N, C-alpha and C positions, 0 to 999 in steps of 0.2 A: 051691682057692679056697673061701672060707667060703660055705656055703649061704645064709646071711643076706644076703650082699652080691651074690649072683649076678645078681639082677634089676637092681640099681643099676649094676653093671659093664656088663651087657648094654645097658642104655639109654644110658649115657655113651659106650660104645664106638660104638654106632650113631650118636650125635650127631657124634662126630669123623669117622667114615667118611663120613657123608652130607654134612656141612657143609664139610668140608675136602678135597673131592675132588681138588684139584690137588696135594695133599701126597702123600708117599710113605710107605707103611707099611714100617717097618724091623724091627718085632717085633710078632707077633700070636700070643700064647700065652694059655693060660687065666689070666685075672686080670691080664693085662698087655698093653697096646697102646702102641706108640711110633710116632709119625709125625714125619717130618722134611720139610724143604723140598726142592723139586727142584733147588735151587741151593746153592752153597757161599758162605759168608760170605767177604768179601774177606780174603785172606791165610790162609785155612783150607783144609784138604784134605777136610774132611768136610762134608756138608750141615748146615745150621742146624737146630736143634730147633724143631719146631712145637708138638707137644702129646703128652700121654701120659695114659692112664687106667690106674690100678693099684689092685688090692685090697690094702689095708693091714690091720693087725690090728684097728683100731677104726673104720675108715671106708674109703670108696673115694675116691681122689683123682683129680681131673681138672686137668691142667696145661695152660695155654695160654701158651706162651712169648712170643707177640707182645705180651701185656699187660705183660710186663717191659720190653720194648724200646719199646713205644708205649702208655704208660699212658692216653693220651687216649681209647683205644678203650673204656675203662670208663665214659666219660661217659654218663649216662642209665641206668646199671645200678641196679636196685632195691636198696633197703636190705636186703631179704630175701636176695637173691643175694650181696650183699657180706658178709652175716653168715657165709656159707659159706666166705669167703676165708681162706686162711692164707698170709701173705706177699703178694707182688705178683702172682702168676700161678697160684695153686693154689686149687681149690675142693674142699671135702670134704663128702661125703654119707654118711649112715648108712642112708637109705631113699630110694626113688624119690619124687620130688616133681614132678609133671607141670608145674605152672606155672613152677617154677624151671628145669626141664629145657628147656622151650620157650624161656625167656629165654636160657639158656646156649647153645642151638642158634643163636639169632640172633647172640649174641656170638661164637661160634665161626666163623660164616660171615663176620662182619666181620673177624675176625682173619685168616682165609684170604684174603679179598680184599686186605687190607693187605699180606700177604706174597706175593701172586701175582707181583708184579713189583717186587722190591726195588730201591730207589734205589742206584745206584752198583755194581750187580752185573751183569756181562755174561756 
């Protein structure tokens, strides 16, 4: 893991672990955290993806898959946090940014709440 991104990864990892407590950690390695839902998508044998934090070459990425499925969760997100977005569900950071991480924590909690009891899944 890049020394320059250690602090960013550590903070983003903590956000996912703290705000998405109902999700399941499926990979927890240096520079890489993967969390999935405790339920399977209809017709699938594997749990649905919830989120991931991963150290990349030029940044640390934080993926929140509920944003892909439920884009309305982004309503009210600040322009500053949206500037960090790549695609529909990924945020990239090169340094720790307290205000944006606080907002991302709130967004992560909303995503976890939205995925706590999926519609149509038994």
